C-alpha positions as CSV (number, residue, x, y, z in Angstrom):
1,E,-178.6,145.1,-122.9
2,D,-182.2,145.8,-121.9
3,G,-181.2,147.9,-118.9
4,T,-182.4,145.4,-116.3
5,E,-180.0,144.1,-113.6
6,R,-179.1,140.4,-113.9
7,V,-179.0,138.4,-110.7
8,Y,-177.7,135.2,-112.2
9,D,-177.2,134.4,-115.9
10,L,-175.6,131.0,-116.0
11,T,-175.7,130.5,-119.8
12,G,-171.9,130.3,-120.0
13,T,-171.8,133.0,-122.7
14,D,-170.4,135.7,-120.3
15,E,-166.8,135.6,-118.9
16,E,-168.1,136.9,-115.5
17,D,-170.7,134.1,-115.3
18,E,-168.0,131.5,-116.0
19,E,-165.6,133.0,-113.4
20,N,-168.5,133.1,-110.9
21,L,-169.2,129.4,-111.4
22,R,-165.4,128.5,-111.3
23,A,-165.1,130.3,-107.9
24,R,-168.0,128.3,-106.5
25,K,-166.8,124.9,-107.6
26,G,-164.8,122.5,-105.4
27,P,-165.4,120.9,-102.1
28,Y,-166.8,123.2,-99.5
29,L,-166.1,120.6,-96.8
30,E,-163.4,117.9,-96.9
31,L,-165.3,114.7,-97.6
32,A,-163.2,112.7,-95.2
33,T,-164.2,114.9,-92.2
34,A,-167.6,116.1,-93.3
35,N,-169.4,113.3,-91.5
36,A,-172.0,113.1,-94.3
37,F,-174.2,110.0,-94.4
38,R,-177.0,108.7,-96.6
39,L,-180.5,109.1,-95.2
40,G,-181.9,105.8,-96.4
41,V,-180.3,102.5,-97.3
42,S,-179.1,102.0,-100.9
43,A,-180.9,98.6,-101.2
44,P,-183.0,96.3,-98.9
45,G,-180.9,94.6,-96.3
46,R,-178.0,97.0,-96.5
47,Q,-177.0,99.0,-93.5
48,D,-175.5,102.0,-95.3
49,G,-178.1,104.6,-94.3
50,L,-179.3,106.3,-91.2
51,F,-182.9,105.0,-91.8
52,D,-184.2,101.9,-93.4
53,D,-186.7,104.1,-95.3
54,A,-186.3,107.8,-95.5
55,A,-189.7,108.5,-97.1
56,P,-190.9,111.2,-97.7
57,L,-187.3,112.2,-98.3
58,D,-185.1,110.6,-100.9
59,D,-183.1,107.7,-99.7
60,D,-180.1,108.9,-101.6
61,T,-180.0,112.3,-99.8
62,F,-176.8,112.9,-97.8
63,V,-176.9,114.9,-94.6
64,I,-174.1,116.2,-92.4
65,C,-174.3,114.6,-89.0
66,D,-172.9,115.5,-85.6
67,V,-170.0,113.6,-84.1
68,F,-171.9,111.6,-81.5
69,G,-171.7,108.1,-83.0
70,I,-175.2,106.6,-82.4
71,K,-175.7,104.2,-85.3
72,K,-173.4,101.8,-87.1
73,I,-173.2,102.3,-90.8
74,T,-171.5,100.0,-93.3
75,L,-169.8,101.9,-96.1
76,A,-169.5,100.7,-99.7
77,N,-166.0,99.6,-99.0
78,G,-167.2,97.3,-96.2
79,E,-165.9,99.5,-93.4
80,T,-168.2,100.0,-90.4
81,V,-168.4,103.5,-88.9
82,K,-170.6,105.2,-86.3
83,A,-172.9,107.9,-87.6
84,G,-174.4,110.7,-85.5
85,T,-177.7,112.5,-85.9
86,P,-178.3,114.9,-88.8
87,I,-177.6,118.6,-88.0
88,L,-180.7,120.6,-88.5
89,Y,-180.3,123.8,-90.6
90,Y,-182.8,126.6,-90.6
91,R,-182.3,129.3,-93.2
92,A,-183.1,132.9,-92.1
93,N,-185.6,134.9,-94.1
94,T,-183.9,138.3,-93.9
95,S,-187.0,140.1,-95.0
96,K,-188.6,139.3,-91.6
97,K,-187.7,140.9,-88.3
98,N,-189.2,138.7,-85.6
99,I,-188.3,135.3,-84.2
100,D,-191.5,134.5,-82.3
101,D,-194.1,136.5,-84.2
102,E,-197.7,135.2,-83.7
103,R,-198.0,134.9,-87.5
104,P,-195.7,132.1,-88.8
105,E,-195.3,133.8,-92.1
106,E,-193.7,136.7,-90.4
107,R,-191.0,134.7,-88.5
108,I,-187.3,134.9,-89.5
109,Y,-187.0,131.1,-89.2
110,N,-189.5,128.5,-90.2
111,A,-189.7,125.6,-87.8
112,E,-191.2,123.4,-90.5
113,D,-188.0,123.6,-92.6
114,N,-186.8,120.2,-91.1
115,F,-190.2,118.5,-90.5
116,G,-189.4,115.9,-93.1
117,L,-186.1,115.0,-91.4
118,I,-187.4,115.2,-87.8
119,G,-190.4,113.1,-88.8
120,L,-188.1,110.2,-89.7
121,G,-187.6,109.7,-85.9
122,R,-184.8,109.3,-83.5
123,I,-181.7,107.5,-84.6
124,T,-180.5,104.6,-82.4
125,D,-178.3,101.7,-83.0
126,G,-181.3,99.5,-83.4
127,E,-184.8,100.6,-84.1
128,T,-185.8,104.1,-84.9
129,H,-187.9,105.8,-82.2
130,A,-190.4,108.6,-83.2
131,Y,-190.3,112.0,-81.5
132,A,-191.5,115.4,-82.3
133,L,-189.7,118.8,-82.0
134,E,-192.7,120.9,-81.3
135,V,-193.0,124.2,-83.3
136,E,-193.7,126.4,-80.3
137,K,-190.9,124.8,-78.3
138,F,-188.5,125.5,-81.2
139,Y,-189.4,129.2,-81.0
140,M,-189.4,129.3,-77.2
141,D,-185.9,127.8,-77.1
142,I,-184.6,130.5,-79.3
143,T,-186.0,133.3,-77.1
144,D,-186.0,131.8,-73.6
145,P,-183.8,133.9,-71.3
146,K,-182.9,130.7,-69.3
147,I,-181.5,129.2,-72.5
148,T,-180.0,132.2,-74.2
149,A,-178.8,135.4,-72.6
150,I,-179.5,137.3,-75.9
151,P,-182.6,136.2,-77.8
152,W,-180.7,136.1,-81.1
153,P,-178.6,133.3,-82.6
154,Y,-175.1,133.7,-83.8
155,R,-175.4,134.9,-87.4
156,P,-179.2,135.6,-87.1
157,D,-179.2,136.9,-90.7
158,S,-178.1,133.6,-92.1
159,Y,-179.0,130.4,-90.2
160,I,-179.7,128.3,-87.1
161,L,-177.9,125.0,-86.6
162,I,-179.1,122.4,-84.1
163,S,-177.3,119.1,-83.2
164,A,-179.3,116.6,-81.2
165,G,-176.3,116.1,-78.9
166,A,-175.1,112.8,-77.3
167,D,-178.7,111.5,-76.6
168,G,-179.6,111.8,-80.3
169,E,-182.8,113.6,-79.5
170,Y,-183.6,117.1,-80.6
171,G,-185.2,119.5,-78.0
172,T,-183.4,118.2,-74.9
173,N,-180.8,119.9,-72.7
174,D,-177.8,118.4,-74.4
175,D,-178.6,119.9,-77.8
176,I,-175.7,121.9,-79.4
177,R,-176.8,125.1,-81.1
178,N,-175.5,128.3,-82.5
179,F,-177.6,130.2,-80.1
180,G,-178.0,130.1,-76.3
181,N,-175.4,129.5,-73.6
């Protein structure tokens, strides 16, 4: 119409837009096996969330957790299940080229992407223990030759994933990541 390229026009007036939306609908993960849990409890006294209070994040946020059952969660149907620790997701900024640049704004990954989630503390089947995944340690782990033979994650143009592993603590030797050995 005006000669400019459209990135997204989701007005529903164009058949291509409607087809694009239809192609994106549907479950991306099977809910029964996604291992998704609520961050906070749905009401005081309930045990249906990973944390009693997820502030500053929304209690009703759901996160995908690893398979290491650390905390007992009571589902709405009354069933008790074991929940793992949230899997951290770091989106790649493809306009950047360095992992450990001295200038944070020039790094491919932003360690602060998950500060809200990490700040909630360590999940245990009792009280929550605070810990910190240090920014510099995050970048060192990605590029440390003792940890990774090649200083680039699998799919570096897309994302980094980090599971806290069996101990439920990020930044320890049992972490499972899409980079390293």
